[in-house]
KEDO-155406 format. One record per residue (C-alpha): residue number from 1; z, x, y. Coordinates in steps of 0.2 Angstrom, whole numbers. Layout:
<recs>
     i      up    east   north
   NUM       Z       X       Y
...
</recs>
This chain:
<recs>
     i      up    east   north
     1    -596      51     120
     2    -582      41     111
     3    -585      48      92
     4    -570      36      84
     5    -582      25      81
     6    -592      35      69
     7    -589      38      51
     8    -584      55      44
     9    -602      59      37
    10    -610      54      54
    11    -597      69      62
    12    -603      80      47
    13    -622      77      50
    14    -621      79      71
    15    -609      95      66
    16    -624     102      57
    17    -636      97      70
    18    -626     105      82
    19    -625     121      75
    20    -644     121      71
    21    -645     121      89
    22    -633     131      97
    23    -640     151      90
    24    -657     146      99
    25    -647     145     116
    26    -646     159     126
    27    -629     170     123
    28    -624     165     142
    29    -628     149     151
    30    -621     135     154
    31    -630     125     141
    32    -623     133     128
    33    -605     131     135
    34    -610     111     137
    35    -617     112     115
    36    -599     119     111
    37    -590     109     120
    38    -596      96     113
    39    -596     106      93
    40    -578     109      97
    41    -574      88     100
    42    -585      84      84
    43    -576      96      74
    44    -559      89      80
    45    -563      73      78
    46    -568      77      61
    47    -549      85      59
    48    -542      68      65
    49    -553      59      49
    50    -551      75      38
    51    -534      83      41
    52    -544      99      38
    53    -537     115      46
    54    -553     124      45
    55    -562     111      55
    56    -546     111      70
    57    -549     130      71
    58    -567     130      72
    59    -565     119      85
    60    -553     128      95
    61    -564     142      93
    62    -578     135     100
    63    -568     128     117
    64    -560     144     119
    65    -579     154     118
    66    -585     139     128
    67    -569     142     143
    68    -576     162     144
    69    -593     155     147
    70    -588     146     163
    71    -584     157     174
    72    -581     149     191
    73    -568     136     191
    74    -576     119     192
    75    -574     102     186
    76    -578     104     169
    77    -568     120     168
    78    -553     112     172
    79    -558      96     159
    80    -562     111     148
    81    -544     119     150
    82    -534     103     148
    83    -542      97     132
    84    -542     117     125
    85    -525     115     130
    86    -522      99     120
    87    -530     103     102
    88    -519     121     104
    89    -504     108     106
    90    -508      99      92
    91    -512     111      80
    92    -495     118      85
    93    -485     102      84
    94    -495      99      66
    95    -495     117      58
    96    -478     129      70
    97    -490     142      70
    98    -481     157      81
    99    -498     165      90
   100    -501     145      96
   101    -483     142     102
   102    -484     158     112
   103    -500     153     119
   104    -495     133     122
   105    -479     139     132
   106    -490     150     142
   107    -504     137     146
   108    -496     122     149
   109    -483     131     161
   110    -499     135     169
   111    -504     117     170
   112    -487     113     176
   113    -489     126     191
   114    -505     124     196
   115    -509     105     202
   116    -527     101     209
   117    -538      87     213
   118    -545      83     196
   119    -528      80     186
   120    -534      75     168
   121    -517      76     160
   122    -503      69     171
   123    -490      79     175
   124    -477      71     166
   125    -488      73     149
   126    -489      90     152
   127    -472      94     155
   128    -468      81     138
   129    -480      94     129
   130    -470     110     136
   131    -455     100     131
   132    -460     100     114
   133    -467     116     112
   134    -452     124     118
   135    -444     117     105
   136    -454     121      92
   137    -452     140      97
   138    -432     137      97
   139    -436     130      78
   140    -446     146      74
   141    -435     157      83
   142    -449     168      91
   143    -441     170     108
   144    -425     169     118
   145    -416     151     111
   146    -404     151     123
   147    -416     153     139
   148    -428     141     130
   149    -415     128     130
   150    -409     129     147
   151    -429     128     152
   152    -431     112     141
   153    -414     106     150
   154    -423     107     165
   155    -437     100     162
   156    -430      85     152
   157    -419      82     169
   158    -435      82     179
   159    -441      69     166
   160    -426      58     168
   161    -430      57     187
   162    -447      52     185
   163    -455      34     182
   164    -456      39     162
   165    -454      24     152
   166    -435      20     144
   167    -443      24     127
   168    -454      40     129
   169    -441      47     140
   170    -428      43     125
   171    -439      52     113
   172    -440      68     120
   173    -425      70     127
   174    -419      70     109
   175    -428      88     108
   176    -412      94     115
   177    -402      91     102
   178    -412      96      89
   179    -413     113      97
   180    -397     115      98
   181    -396     112      79
   182    -408     127      77
   183    -397     137      89
   184    -380     134      77
   185    -387     142      62
   186    -392     158      71
   187    -379     171      68
   188    -368     178      84
   189    -376     164      94
   190    -359     151      99
   191    -366     145     116
   192    -352     139     125
   193    -354     139     143
   194    -373     145     143
   195    -380     133     135
   196    -367     119     130
   197    -360     115     147
   198    -377     111     156
   199    -382      98     139
   200    -366      91     141
   201    -369      88     162
   202    -386      81     158
   203    -382      68     143
   204    -369      62     155
   205    -383      60     167
   206    -395      53     154
   207    -384      40     148
   208    -383      32     167
   209    -399      28     165
   210    -400      23     145
   211    -381      17     145
   212    -385       8     128
   213    -395      22     117
   214    -387      26     102
   215    -398      41     101
   216    -394      49     119
   217    -371      42     117
   218    -372      51      99
   219    -380      66     107
   220    -369      68     122
   221    -355      65     109
   222    -359      81      96
   223    -362      92     112
   224    -344      88     116
   225    -340      89     100
   226    -347     107      98
   227    -339     112     112
   228    -321     105     108
   229    -323     115      93
   230    -325     132     102
   231    -314     130     116
   232    -303     119     108
   233    -303     106     127
   234    -293      91     120
   235    -303      83     136
   236    -317      84     125
   237    -312      77     110
   238    -308      63     120
   239    -322      59     127
   240    -333      63     112
   241    -323      48     102
   242    -322      36     118
   243    -343      38     116
   244    -342      36      98
   245    -332      22      99
   246    -343      12     112
   247    -358      15     100
   248    -349       4      87
   249    -350     -10      98
   250    -371      -7     109
   251    -380     -24     108
   252    -395     -20     101
   253    -412     -25      92
   254    -411     -14      81
   255    -411     -18      59
   256    -397     -19      52
   257    -400      -4      44
   258    -403       6      57
   259    -389       0      67
   260    -375       6      52
   261    -384      23      52
   262    -379      23      70
   263    -362      16      66
   264    -360      28      52
   265    -364      45      61
   266    -352      38      75
   267    -336      33      63
   268    -343      51      54
   269    -340      60      71
   270    -322      51      75
   271    -315      54      59
   272    -325      73      60
   273    -315      75      79
   274    -298      69      75
   275    -297      76      56
   276    -301      92      68
   277    -287      90      81
   278    -275      88      69
   279    -277     106      58
   280    -281     115      75
   281    -263     109      83
   282    -254     100      66
   283    -246      89      82
   284    -240      74      72
   285    -250      60      83
   286    -267      70      79
   287    -260      67      60
   288    -257      49      63
   289    -274      46      73
   290    -283      59      59
   291    -277      47      45
   292    -279      30      54
   293    -298      36      59
   294    -302      44      43
   295    -296      29      30
   296    -306      18      43
   297    -323      28      40
   298    -318      30      19
   299    -316      11      19
   300    -333       7      26
   301    -343      24      13
   302    -349      17       0
   303    -343      24     -17
   304    -362      34     -17
   305    -360      39       1
   306    -365      59       2
   307    -348      60      11
   308    -337      51       0
   309    -329      68      -8
   310    -324      78      10
   311    -317      59      15
   312    -310      56      -1
   313    -302      75      -1
   314    -297      74      17
   315    -287      57      15
   316    -279      62       2
   317    -273      78      12
   318    -268      69      28
   319    -260      56      19
   320    -248      69      10
   321    -245      79      23
   322    -238      61      31
   323    -227      59      18
   324    -221      78      21
   325    -216      79      37
   326    -211      59      42
   327    -205      55      23
   328    -219      40      24
   329    -225      34       6
   330    -233      20       8
   331    -251      21      12
   332    -252      37       1
   333    -270      39      -3
   334    -272      42     -23
   335    -290      45     -29
   336    -293      52     -45
   337    -309      60     -41
   338    -301      69     -29
   339    -292      80     -44
   340    -308      79     -55
   341    -311      94     -59
   342    -332     103     -53
   343    -343     110     -62
   344    -344     125     -57
   345    -358     134     -69
   346    -371     121     -61
   347    -363     123     -44
   348    -366     143     -45
   349    -385     140     -54
   350    -388     132     -38
   351    -388     147     -27
   352    -402     152     -34
   353    -411     162     -18
   354    -399     171      -7
   355    -410     171       8
   356    -413     152       7
   357    -406     140      19
   358    -393     131      14
   359    -387     117      24
   360    -368     113      30
   361    -367     100      19
   362    -370     111       3
   363    -357     124       9
   364    -343     111       9
   365    -347     105      -6
   366    -345     122     -14
   367    -328     124      -1
   368    -323     105      -7
   369    -326     114     -27
   370    -314     127     -24
   371    -301     121     -16
   372    -300     109     -29
   373    -296     121     -41
   374    -278     121     -35
   375    -276     106     -46
   376    -279     115     -61
   377    -265     127     -70
   378    -277     132     -84
   379    -279     152     -83
   380    -298     150     -89
   381    -302     137     -78
   382    -294     149     -62
   383    -302     164     -70
   384    -318     155     -66
   385    -314     147     -51
   386    -313     165     -46
   387    -330     172     -53
   388    -338     157     -44
   389    -331     160     -27
   390    -336     181     -27
   391    -351     172     -30
   392    -350     161     -16
   393    -346     175      -4
   394    -356     186     -10
   395    -373     175      -6
   396    -365     169      10
   397    -366     188      17
   398    -386     185      14
   399    -386     167      22
   400    -386     169      41
   401    -388     150      41
   402    -372     147      36
   403    -357     147      49
   404    -348     160      55
   405    -332     149      50
   406    -336     146      33
   407    -338     165      28
   408    -319     166      33
   409    -314     150      22
   410    -322     159       8
   411    -311     174       9
   412    -294     164      11
   413    -302     155      -2
   414    -305     169     -17
   415    -286     176      -8
   416    -277     158     -14
   417    -286     156     -29
   418    -282     174     -33
   419    -262     172     -30
   420    -265     153     -40
   421    -268     166     -54
   422    -254     178     -51
   423    -241     162     -52
   424    -248     158     -71
   425    -249     172     -76
   426    -237     185     -67
   427    -249     198     -68
   428    -249     209     -51
   429    -264     215     -49
   430    -269     195     -46
   431    -258     199     -31
   432    -266     216     -25
   433    -283     209     -26
   434    -277     193     -16
   435    -272     205      -2
   436    -285     216      -2
   437    -299     202       0
   438    -289     195      16
   439    -289     212      23
   440    -306     214      18
   441    -309     199      27
   442    -300     207      43
   443    -310     222      44
   444    -326     209      47
   445    -319     197      54
   446    -308     201      70
   447    -310     186      82
   448    -293     176      85
   449    -297     163      75
   450    -301     173      59
   451    -286     185      61
   452    -274     166      62
   453    -284     160      48
   454    -284     174      36
   455    -266     179      42
   456    -260     163      37
   457    -272     163      21
   458    -261     179      16
   459    -243     173      18
   460    -238     170       0
   461    -249     184     -10
   462    -237     196       2
   463    -221     186      -1
   464    -223     187     -19
   465    -229     206     -19
   466    -213     208      -9
   467    -204     197     -21
   468    -211     209     -35
   469    -211     227     -28
   470    -201     225     -11
   471    -213     238      -3
   472    -208     241      15
   473    -224     241      21
   474    -228     223      16
   475    -213     218      22
   476    -219     226      41
   477    -235     218      38
   478    -226     199      33
   479    -214     201      48
   480    -230     206      59
   481    -241     190      53
   482    -223     181      55
   483    -221     185      70
   484    -240     183      78
   485    -240     163      67
   486    -223     158      77
   487    -230     163      95
   488    -247     153      90
   489    -244     135     100
   490    -261     133     100
   491    -267     133      79
   492    -249     129      73
   493    -240     114      79
   494    -219     113      77
   495    -219     110      59
   496    -225     126      53
   497    -220     135      66
   498    -201     130      62
   499    -204     135      45
   500    -212     152      46
   501    -199     157      59
   502    -185     154      46
   503    -194     164      34
   504    -195     179      46
   505    -180     177      51
   506    -174     178      31
   507    -185     192      28
   508    -179     202      41
   509    -161     199      39
   510    -164     202      18
   511    -171     219      22
   512    -161     222      38
   513    -177     224      51
   514    -174     230      67
   515    -183     213      72
   516    -170     203      67
   517    -163     195      83
   518    -180     193      91
   519    -179     182      73
   520    -166     173      76
   521    -169     167      92
   522    -186     161      88
   523    -178     150      77
   524    -168     142      85
   525    -182     140      98
   526    -192     130      88
   527    -177     121      79
   528    -178     105      92
   529    -196     106      93
   530    -198     104      75
   531    -185      89      74
   532    -195      80      86
   533    -208      81      78
   534    -204      66      69
   535    -202      50      81
   536    -187      39      74
   537    -168      46      68
   538    -173      41      51
   539    -189      52      50
   540    -179      67      60
   541    -167      66      46
   542    -180      67      33
   543    -184      84      40
   544    -167      90      40
   545    -167      87      24
   546    -184      94      19
   547    -181     110      26
   548    -161     108      21
   549    -158     128      18
   550    -165     131      34
   551    -154     119      45
   552    -138     122      34
   553    -139     140      30
   554    -149     148      46
   555    -137     145      60
   556    -121     152      49
   557    -130     168      44
   558    -135     170      62
   559    -116     169      67
   560    -111     180      55
   561    -124     192      59
   562    -117     190      76
   563    -101     194      72
   564    -103     209      60
   565    -111     214      78
   566     -95     211      87
   567    -102     197      96
   568     -89     181      90
   569     -95     173     109
   570    -112     173     104
   571    -109     166      87
   572     -98     152      93
   573    -114     148     105
   574    -125     149      89
   575    -114     137      77
   576    -114     125      90
   577    -132     125      95
   578    -136     123      75
   579    -124     109      72
   580    -123      91      74
   581    -142      92      80
   582    -144      73      81
   583    -130      68      90
   584    -134      82     100
   585    -153      75     105
   586    -146      56     106
   587    -131      63     117
   588    -144      73     127
   589    -152      55     133
   590    -137      48     139
   591    -132      64     150
   592    -125      59     166
   593    -136      62     180
   594    -121      57     196
   595    -124      75     202
   596    -142      75     202
   597    -141      59     208
   598    -135      67     223
   599    -147      78     228
   600    -162      67     222
   601    -159      51     219
   602    -179      48     213
   603    -178      60     201
   604    -164      55     193
   605    -170      39     190
   606    -186      42     184
   607    -176      55     172
   608    -165      38     165
   609    -179      29     164
   610    -186      41     153
   611    -171      45     141
   612    -170      26     141
   613    -188      25     135
   614    -186      40     123
   615    -168      34     115
   616    -177      17     112
   617    -190      25     101
   618    -180      36      93
   619    -168      24      88
   620    -179      10      82
   621    -181      10      64
   622    -198      16      57
   623    -208       2      52
   624    -220       3      35
   625    -230      16      36
   626    -245       8      27
   627    -263       9      33
   628    -274      -5      26
   629    -290      -5      31
   630    -298     -16      21
   631    -302     -29      32
   632    -308     -18      46
   633    -321     -21      56
   634    -331      -7      65
   635    -331     -18      79
   636    -313     -22      80
   637    -301     -14      91
   638    -295       3      86
   639    -276      -1      85
   640    -267      10      73
   641    -250       7      63
   642    -235       2      68
   643    -229      18      65
   644    -243      29      71
   645    -238      17      88
   646    -223      22      88
   647    -227      42      86
   648    -239      42     100
   649    -226      31     111
   650    -211      46     108
   651    -226      58     112
   652    -230      53     127
   653    -211      51     132
   654    -207      67     128
   655    -221      76     137
   656    -215      64     152
   657    -197      70     148
   658    -200      89     146
   659    -211      87     164
   660    -197      81     172
   661    -184      93     166
   662    -195     108     172
   663    -194      98     190
   664    -176      97     187
   665    -175     117     182
   666    -182     119     196
   667    -170     111     210
   668    -157     125     216
   669    -141     125     204
   670    -149     116     191
   671    -158     129     182
   672    -147     129     166
   673    -150     109     165
   674    -151     103     149
   675    -149     119     141
   676    -137     125     126
   677    -119     125     133
   678    -113     144     135
   679     -97     151     129
   680     -89     148     144
   681     -92     130     144
   682     -89     128     127
   683     -71     136     128
   684     -64     120     138
   685     -64     113     121
   686     -48     122     117
   687     -41     112     134
   688     -30     103     124
   689     -26     113     107
   690     -33     126      97
   691     -50     122      88
   692     -53     131      71
   693     -70     132      67
   694     -75     140      48
   695     -93     149      44
   696     -95     147      27
   697    -109     161      26
   698    -112     169      10
   699    -114     186      19
   700     -98     186      26
   701     -87     171      30
   702     -76     170      46
   703     -61     158      54
   704     -64     159      71
   705     -47     150      82
   706     -53     146      99
   707     -39     145     111
   708     -40     139     129
   709     -38     159     137
   710     -45     169     118
   711     -52     170     103
   712     -46     175      88
   713     -57     181      73
   714     -49     177      56
   715     -59     187      44
   716     -58     182      25
   717     -59     191       8
   718     -75     197      -2
   719     -73     179     -13
   720     -69     168       1
   721     -89     162      -1
   722     -87     158     -19
   723     -70     151     -21
   724     -74     139      -7
   725     -89     133     -16
   726     -80     131     -31
   727     -65     118     -24
   728     -80     108     -16
   729     -87     106     -33
   730     -71     104     -42
   731     -67      89     -30
   732     -83      82     -30
   733     -83      81     -49
   734     -67      74     -50
   735     -71      62     -38
   736     -88      58     -50
   737     -79      59     -65
   738     -61      50     -65
   739     -54      35     -56
   740     -47      38     -38
   741     -31      32     -44
   742     -27      43     -62
   743     -16      54     -64
   744     -33      65     -67
   745     -43      64     -51
   746     -23      67     -43
   747     -20      83     -53
   748     -37      89     -46
   749     -35      85     -30
   750     -17      92     -29
   751     -27     108     -34
   752     -38     107     -24
   753     -26     107      -8
   754     -15     120     -15
   755     -30     130     -17
   756     -36     126       1
   757     -19     132       9
   758     -20     147       2
   759     -40     151       6
   760     -38     144      24
   761     -22     135      29
   762     -12     150      26
   763     -22     162      36
   764     -24     150      52
   765      -5     142      50
   766       0     163      53
   767     -13     166      66
   768      -6     150      77
   769      13     156      73
   770       5     173      81
   771      -3     166      96
   772      13     155      99
   773       6     138      96
   774      24     128      93
   775      23     116      78
   776      19      97      83
   777       3     105      94
   778     -12      96      92
   779     -27     106      84
   780     -45     104      78
   781     -55     107      63
   782     -75     112      67
   783     -80     115      49
   784     -96     119      42
   785    -103     119      25
   786     -93     112       8
   787     -78     113      21
   788     -87      98      30
   789     -80      90      13
   790     -62      95      10
   791     -48      87      18
   792     -41     105      28
   793     -29      91      37
   794     -21      88      19
   795     -19     109      12
   796      -4     112       4
   797      11     111       0
   798      17     125      10
   799      30     138       6
   800      47     134      15
   801      65     140      16
   802      73     122      15
   803      63     116       0
   804      55     102       9
   805      35      98       2
   806      25     100      19
   807       8      99      22
   808      -3     105      36
   809      -2      87      47
   810      19      89      44
   811      18     108      55
   812       3     104      66
   813      -9      87      70
   814     -24      88      63
   815     -40      80      69
   816     -59      84      65
   817     -73      87      76
   818     -92      87      73
   819     -97     100      86
   820     -87     105     101
   821     -99      95     112
   822     -92      80     107
   823     -73      87     108
   824     -78      90     125
   825     -86      73     129
   826     -72      63     123
   827     -60      71     133
   828     -72      68     149
   829     -63      54     160
   830     -71      37     160
   831     -84      34     175
   832     -76      19     180
   833     -60      31     180
   834     -45      30     169
   835     -32      17     165
   836     -16      17     155
   837     -13       1     154
   838     -10      -7     136
   839     -28      -7     127
   840     -34     -24     121
   841     -40     -24     104
   842     -56     -31      95
   843     -53     -38      76
   844     -67     -36      65
   845     -61     -44      47
   846     -70     -49      32
   847     -53     -56      20
   848     -65     -64      10
   849     -68     -48      -4
   850     -53     -38       0
   851     -38     -45      -8
   852     -24     -39       3
   853     -34     -40      21
   854     -24     -55      28
   855      -7     -47      29
   856     -17     -33      39
   857     -27     -45      50
   858      -7     -54      52
   859      -3     -36      59
   860     -16     -34      70
   861     -15     -50      77
   862       2     -49      82
   863       3     -34      94
   864       8     -35     111
   865      -8     -34     117
   866     -23     -42     120
   867     -33     -45     103
   868     -49     -56     102
   869     -53     -60      83
   870     -70     -60      74
   871     -65     -64      55
   872     -77     -71      41
   873     -91     -79      47
   874     -89     -78      67
   875     -91     -58      65
   876    -109     -56      64
   877    -119     -39      68
   878    -122     -45      87
   879    -107     -55      91
   880     -98     -37      84
   881    -107     -27      95
   882    -105     -38     110
   883     -88     -38     107
   884     -87     -18     106
   885     -93     -18     124
   886     -77     -27     130
   887     -65     -20     124
   888     -56      -3     123
   889     -50      -3     104
   890     -56     -11      91
   891     -50     -14      74
   892     -62     -15      57
   893     -56     -23      40
   894     -70     -25      28
   895     -79     -14      16
   896     -90       1      21
   897    -105       6      11
   898    -113      21      10
   899    -134      24       4
   900    -137      39      -4
   901    -151      50       6
   902    -152      36      18
   903    -136      38      30
   904    -143      28      46
   905    -141      13      34
   906    -122      17      29
   907    -115       0      36
   908     -99     -13      37
   909    -100     -27      27
   910     -99     -42      36
   911    -100     -63      31
   912    -115     -70      22
   913    -122     -53      17
   914    -126     -47      33
   915    -122     -29      38
   916    -118     -18      55
   917    -127      -4      50
   918    -125      16      59
   919    -142      13      67
   920    -135       0      74
   921    -120       5      82
   922    -127      22      87
   923    -141      11      98
   924    -123       3     104
   925    -117      11     125
   926     -99       6     127
   927     -92      12     143
   928     -76       2     141
   929     -73      10     122
   930     -57      23     117
   931     -53      20     101
   932     -60      13      84
   933     -48      12      67
   934     -61      10      52
   935     -49       3      39
   936     -63       3      26
   937     -69      13      12
   938     -82      29      16
   939     -83      31      35
   940     -79      47      37
   941     -88      52      19
   942    -106      64      19
   943    -116      58       5
   944    -123      71      -7
   945    -140      74       0
   946    -133      75      18
   947    -133      91      28
   948    -116      94      32
   949    -114      97      48
   950    -125      84      56
   951    -109      75      51
   952    -118      58      47
   953    -106      45      45
   954     -99      28      54
   955     -84      38      62
   956     -95      52      69
   957    -105      35      75
   958     -92      28      82
   959     -88      44      91
   960    -105      47      99
   961    -108      29     105
   962     -92      30     117
   963     -76      30     107
   964     -65      44     111
   965     -56      44      97
   966     -58      37      78
   967     -47      34      63
   968     -60      38      46
   969     -58      38      26
   970     -65      53      17
   971     -70      43       3
   972     -64      22      -6
   973     -48      17       0
   974     -33       4      -6
   975     -33     -11       2
   976     -14     -12       2
   977     -14       3      10
   978     -20      -6      28
   979      -7     -19      32
   980       7      -6      31
   981      -4      11      39
   982      -9      -1      53
   983       7      -7      58
   984      16       9      58
   985       0      16      68
   986       0       5      80
   987      20       3      83
   988      19      21      86
   989       4      21      98
   990      10       4     109
   991      27      10     110
   992      26      28     113
   993      31      34     131
   994      20      48     135
   995      17      49     154
   996      -1      51     161
   997      -8      52     141
   998     -22      39     138
   999     -18      27     124
  1000     -33      32     114
  1001     -26      52     115
  1002     -10      47     106
  1003     -20      41      89
  1004     -20      58      80
  1005       0      58      82
  1006       2      39      79
  1007      -9      42      62
  1008      -1      57      58
  1009      17      47      59
  1010       9      32      50
  1011       3      44      33
  1012      19      50      31
  1013      29      34      33
  1014      15      30      17
  1015      18      45       9
  1016      37      41      10
  1017      32      25       1
  1018      26      34     -14
  1019       9      32     -10
  1020      -2      43     -20
  1021     -10      61     -14
  1022     -24      52     -15
  1023     -22      36      -5
  1024     -13      47      11
  1025     -25      61      12
  1026     -40      48      13
  1027     -36      45      33
  1028     -44      59      45
  1029     -46      57      63
  1030     -61      62      73
  1031     -60      64      91
  1032     -47      67     107
</recs>
């Protein structure tokens, strides 16, 4: 009978009548069961119309009694059981009583397994209801949640393979992500393999049937993201991001507001995954991706979006990291709201019931509030934040729904606030408590992720206490932390690993810790990875300068330590590994593959190709890093900005190249391919004459003289380090505040040269004479630190018996080399065979701005060899580079220009405001180049902000791109000297009779002789000291 057409008073009247009849019926019998069923259905209809739970409860009781009266299974009893289960299910869905959930699950399982001819409730409906019942049981947490989710997954797969409609199926499948959300908040329930794996496989199948379902695609992406958060699988993160991007382009008939909700969720997921990917690895490609995607999401979020504060904070952090890592200032996000301090009292008041379930978003709000306190220097506000953090931490232990990692974050936040208070007050008790808090965290949480997070958070506090108290226990603990952090390449990128390696080595050196050798080796291992984190030479140089102390001092410290241990050969290897890093990287890209080609031509071709690709990226100009996203629509392509694209290409090429290197090293006799050169290789740099290496270090300084068959160690006085710095400062200050041609500058330079002789020249000359090196022999200087700025070639005057004034270059023929490897390369025979014919010369000149350039130009053009002239407007950057490729010698007569802090922008000034930059020169490959005479200012000068050991100047650039020998200038040159110096230089080099000696190897002697003639013309000291020779 259909009761729905009756009004509530009619239903109540019928119920009253049935209640009057039933007591008069026999206790057992069919009639009583019949009337109980009628009464139960009328009461259920009353519930439907009134919502009265009392009526529903009585309805179920009546049906239970009627069911008990049905002893034998009949069609009526089967029908009754179906109705009863449906009523129980209805009460479960509405009121979620724990007793009902167990009964429903039990009865629905029974109905699924007991199919009969009279199937009152379709099998698919029973399955749908069982899935819903299990979902509620998961929500109530009354049983094994993981097992329930597994069963739900099996049931949903059955529904997926049925004929059920798509909309019903979609709604039912959504019970799985809801159940999973309940599983996440259960303490110690981290579902990886047991639950997540089957869910992911199932939803992959589901979206094949419903490919444009927002809900199902979003659910799959969420499951993949959670698995990525737990096992850090990049494959999972990639799949999740791909799915979320597809959601943004789905065709849909949904209302715009509904579609916007899904798009917002997809953007949130993409931004969150990319941010987590970067925070896990600190890799540059993930920094770029996270910055771009976070900016896209941020630009689409309204000012009142609930996640706007979190997005702003993340974006500020990411763009700050971008500037720190790459020097990219464009696109830096600065939102004053990010630095606005929160009202801690109102936030503290919100934690009222410690047993309440607080959402992840609310805990994120607390964590953001704590993080924002780092922007205040007010100790009262910091103290308030410490009290607030203690309250939040205490409350968090009473909230089982709080994610495990957020507990750990709170320990770190409290430790950081206490350290912040110490920095403002200097009170040691803050540091003591900070360390104690982090130790408490380590006692409570012991997973690898927890230990990493807490150890990372304790570095600053331990460092501060060591500086204050110098306790051995703290030193041992911090070194143990550094060792674990630097070996953790899954959680830390190259940037942090290098910084911690450097800190470890410095700490171990200061305290004489037994781990010192391991620390030094570790930092050298991380050095190249740290550099290659950045995609271009410019950004790599920025990273060098940002860690100036590490790159400038560490090789010197380690070498001095090795010398102290009696290992001078190891010290030379160390100094070579730690200098001219950028040039070494570039030189590796042009490594000869002749030997490899003879063994494996295909592998050699692959290696050459990847080197070419990587060199092209590395030597490109870093594009603007601005990420303007105001006009980006979510449907647009996901192409990042040019700098990010460059980062992605470089990382891909680096990965491919490293795989090829591994394959090459697996070949017989190629095990050391591209490994740092050994001493036995480096000593070949002295085949043509001694090489003097100066290790200028605060711990101890030494002079190492490398001979063809031996190595001499010259120890220095205790004040050597200080005196060298004073000399450098004296020369730099004189150049800053005095005109180069002034008498004051001349006196300062003369004093420096004389002191330099006493400090370096005298012991070196004594050692050379002791080793029977004849006067007028070639010698090379390979300086470090401040000595890279000092004119070692002109030390003196040297005392003599005949009263003749002599300088170092009068006794020996001096040259410089930025590294031993560079010198070895400059002596290697050319691939096409050595030629001893007179070289052709390319003349590049800009006479318009140089008063005395014309006579110098005429001097070069009159030489007795082939001269090609590119003068004034004919000298364009492209024509000059092309000319360099086809001439053995090159002579530049123009202005040289330095840019402070930007060595790759150093340039030769050409006509019409054009310039040929150092970077353009470096890009060139010049197979026939032999010698370059740079008659221009500053061509061998380092700017103050440069790292001396990197030798980033025009002279070194010419040497790198193929020139075996180069003449440059240490500062501004007097252009009137160019004519006379060039005339005497080329007369010497072209007319000298040295059989079997290439012309470029005659250039050092020719320069020395030409400078001596310039001195004889009474040229001032600074004019002739200015000229230096690099290379063979």
